[in-house]
C-alpha positions as CSV (number, residue, x, y, z in Angstrom):
1,M,81.9,19.3,59.5
2,E,82.7,15.9,57.9
3,R,84.0,17.6,54.8
4,L,86.3,19.8,57.0
5,L,87.6,16.7,58.7
6,E,88.3,14.9,55.4
7,R,90.0,18.0,54.1
8,F,92.2,18.2,57.3
9,R,93.1,14.5,56.9
10,G,94.0,15.0,53.3
11,Q,96.2,18.0,54.1
12,H,97.8,16.1,57.0
13,M,98.6,13.2,54.7
14,I,100.2,15.5,52.1
15,K,102.3,17.1,54.9
16,R,103.4,13.7,56.3
17,T,104.3,12.4,52.8
18,A,106.4,15.6,52.1
19,I,108.2,15.3,55.5
20,M,108.8,11.6,54.9
21,L,110.4,12.2,51.5
22,I,112.7,14.9,53.0
23,A,113.5,12.6,55.8
24,V,114.7,9.7,53.6
25,I,116.8,12.1,51.6
26,I,118.4,13.4,54.8
27,M,119.1,9.8,55.8
28,G,120.8,9.2,52.5
29,M,122.9,12.3,52.8
30,G,124.0,10.9,56.2
31,V,125.2,7.7,54.5
32,G,127.0,9.9,52.0
33,F,129.0,11.4,54.9
34,F,129.7,7.9,56.2
35,M,131.0,6.9,52.7
36,H,133.4,9.8,52.5
37,A,134.7,9.5,56.1
38,A,135.2,5.7,55.8
39,M,134.8,5.1,59.5
40,G,131.7,2.8,59.4
41,S,128.0,3.3,59.0
42,D,124.7,1.6,60.1
43,P,124.5,-2.2,59.6
44,F,122.3,-2.2,56.5
45,S,124.4,0.5,54.7
46,T,127.6,-1.4,55.7
47,L,126.2,-4.5,54.0
48,N,125.2,-2.6,50.8
49,L,128.4,-0.6,50.7
50,G,130.5,-3.8,50.8
51,V,128.4,-5.7,48.3
52,S,128.0,-2.8,45.8
53,S,131.8,-2.3,45.8
54,K,132.3,-6.0,45.0
55,L,129.7,-5.9,42.2
56,G,131.0,-2.6,40.7
57,L,127.6,-0.9,41.2
58,S,126.9,2.4,42.9
59,F,125.5,2.2,46.4
60,G,122.2,3.6,45.3
61,V,121.7,1.1,42.4
62,W,122.6,-1.9,44.5
63,Q,120.5,-0.8,47.5
64,A,117.4,-0.3,45.2
65,I,118.0,-3.8,43.7
66,F,118.4,-5.5,47.1
67,N,115.5,-3.7,48.6
68,G,113.4,-4.8,45.6
69,V,114.3,-8.5,46.3
70,L,113.5,-8.1,50.0
71,L,110.2,-6.4,49.1
72,L,109.1,-9.3,46.9
73,G,109.5,-11.7,49.8
74,I,107.7,-9.4,52.2
75,V,104.7,-8.9,49.8
76,F,104.0,-12.7,50.0
77,V,104.4,-12.9,53.7
78,D,103.0,-9.7,55.4
79,R,102.0,-6.5,53.6
80,S,100.7,-4.8,56.7
81,K,103.9,-2.9,57.3
82,L,104.3,-1.6,53.8
83,G,103.3,1.8,52.5
84,I,104.4,4.8,50.4
85,G,107.2,5.3,52.9
86,T,108.6,1.9,52.0
87,I,109.1,2.9,48.4
88,G,110.5,6.3,49.4
89,N,113.1,4.6,51.6
90,M,114.0,2.0,49.0
91,L,114.8,4.5,46.3
92,L,115.7,7.8,47.8
93,V,118.2,6.8,50.6
94,G,120.6,5.1,48.2
95,F,120.6,7.6,45.4
96,S,120.8,10.5,47.9
97,A,123.8,8.9,49.4
98,D,125.4,8.6,45.9
99,I,124.8,12.3,45.2
100,M,126.0,13.4,48.6
101,S,129.1,11.3,48.4
102,G,129.9,12.7,44.9
103,L,129.5,16.3,46.2
104,L,131.9,15.6,49.1
105,T,134.4,14.0,46.7
106,N,134.4,17.2,44.7
107,V,135.1,19.5,47.6
108,L,137.1,17.4,50.1
109,P,140.2,15.3,49.8
110,P,139.7,11.5,50.0
111,A,139.6,9.8,53.5
112,S,143.2,8.7,53.2
113,E,144.3,12.3,53.0
114,L,142.0,13.7,55.6
115,G,143.1,13.9,59.2
116,I,141.4,11.9,61.9
117,I,139.5,14.9,63.3
118,P,137.8,15.8,60.0
119,R,136.8,12.2,59.4
120,V,135.3,12.0,62.9
121,L,133.4,15.2,62.3
122,L,132.1,13.9,59.1
123,T,131.0,10.7,60.8
124,V,129.3,12.5,63.6
125,L,127.4,14.6,61.0
126,G,126.4,11.4,59.3
127,V,125.1,9.9,62.5
128,L,123.1,13.1,63.3
129,M,121.6,13.2,59.8
130,Q,120.7,9.5,60.1
131,L,119.0,9.9,63.5
132,I,117.1,13.0,62.5
133,G,116.0,11.6,59.2
134,C,115.0,8.3,60.8
135,S,113.1,10.1,63.5
136,F,110.9,12.0,61.0
137,Y,110.6,8.9,58.8
138,V,109.4,6.7,61.7
139,T,107.1,9.4,63.1
140,C,105.4,9.9,59.7
141,D,104.3,6.2,60.0
142,L,103.9,5.7,56.2
143,G,105.4,2.3,55.9
144,M,108.6,0.5,57.0
145,A,111.8,0.0,55.0
146,P,112.1,-3.7,53.8
147,Y,115.0,-4.3,56.2
148,D,112.9,-3.1,59.1
149,C,109.9,-5.1,58.0
150,I,112.0,-8.3,58.3
151,S,113.1,-7.2,61.7
152,Y,109.5,-7.4,62.9
153,I,108.1,-10.1,60.7
154,V,110.5,-12.9,61.8
155,P,110.0,-12.4,65.6
156,E,106.2,-12.2,65.1
157,R,106.2,-15.5,63.3
158,T,108.8,-17.3,65.4
159,K,109.8,-17.6,69.0
160,I,112.9,-15.4,68.5
161,P,112.7,-12.2,70.6
162,F,112.9,-9.1,68.5
163,R,116.0,-7.7,70.3
164,W,118.0,-10.9,69.7
165,W,116.9,-11.2,66.1
166,R,117.7,-7.6,65.3
167,I,121.2,-8.0,66.9
168,L,121.7,-11.2,64.8
169,I,120.9,-9.7,61.5
170,D,122.8,-6.5,62.3
171,V,125.9,-8.5,63.1
172,I,125.4,-10.5,59.8
173,C,125.1,-7.3,57.8
174,V,128.2,-5.7,59.4
175,G,130.2,-8.9,59.0
176,T,129.2,-9.5,55.4
177,G,129.8,-5.8,54.5
178,F,133.2,-5.9,56.2
179,A,134.2,-9.1,54.4
180,C,133.3,-7.4,51.1
181,G,135.5,-4.4,51.9
182,A,133.2,-1.9,53.7
183,A,134.7,0.2,56.4
184,I,133.7,-0.4,60.0
185,G,134.7,1.8,63.0
186,I,133.4,4.6,65.1
187,G,130.4,5.2,62.9
188,T,129.3,1.6,63.2
189,L,129.6,1.8,67.0
190,M,127.8,5.2,67.2
191,M,124.9,3.9,65.2
192,A,124.7,0.6,67.1
193,F,124.7,2.1,70.6
194,G,123.3,5.6,69.9
195,T,120.2,4.8,67.9
196,G,118.3,3.0,70.8
197,P,118.6,5.7,73.4
198,L,118.6,8.8,71.2
199,L,115.9,8.0,68.6
200,P,113.0,8.1,71.1
201,I,114.2,11.5,72.3
202,F,114.4,12.8,68.7
203,N,110.9,11.3,68.0
204,K,109.3,13.0,71.0
205,Y,110.8,16.4,71.1
206,L,111.7,17.0,67.4
207,A,109.7,14.9,64.9
208,A,106.4,14.6,66.7
209,P,105.8,18.4,67.1
210,V,106.6,19.0,63.4
211,V,104.7,16.1,62.0
212,G,101.7,16.7,64.3
213,R,101.5,13.2,65.8
214,S,102.0,12.0,69.4
215,V,104.5,9.3,70.1
216,E,105.1,7.1,73.1
217,G,108.1,7.5,75.4
């Protein structure tokens, strides 16, 4: 019986890892849609899109570098939230975004030549892909992305409430990204106000049944 349980746990871990990897790739593809639509993205991507453009690096390369810097700090402060999912997020989101953006560039006109409706549709697709990918990523529970680790570590070690800290760093990311030339717009607003109410629904009714884990809410 014990061997059967161990085998089940091993198979479930393989399944969760595979789903997590697919999830972060979907998240990156969503960012690729944001990049082509040029109507804004989630706060962390906005920061990295702006900084990478200033440094002349691809989004994926810069995001991997910046995540590595954040990870070094987290390792010395609190490793409890790290896991294989942390590495998957660090590397696959950015490079998947680069690939998706390149594919869209090859088949679609640039944002300046697209009408408002196609750009909005691309943005909505990006939001859906981000939410779906994030839902499966979170439900797999294999480690947080460095940016999310910081969102929890600071409130746990200070008197700053999580909500206000997250708002502060999101605003800093958006402001810095915009100052560096990243686009902000409807995509930024949709991610800011849609993630909170929609993600728990995606978690409960979409990701949890597939992953095989129960979630609260």
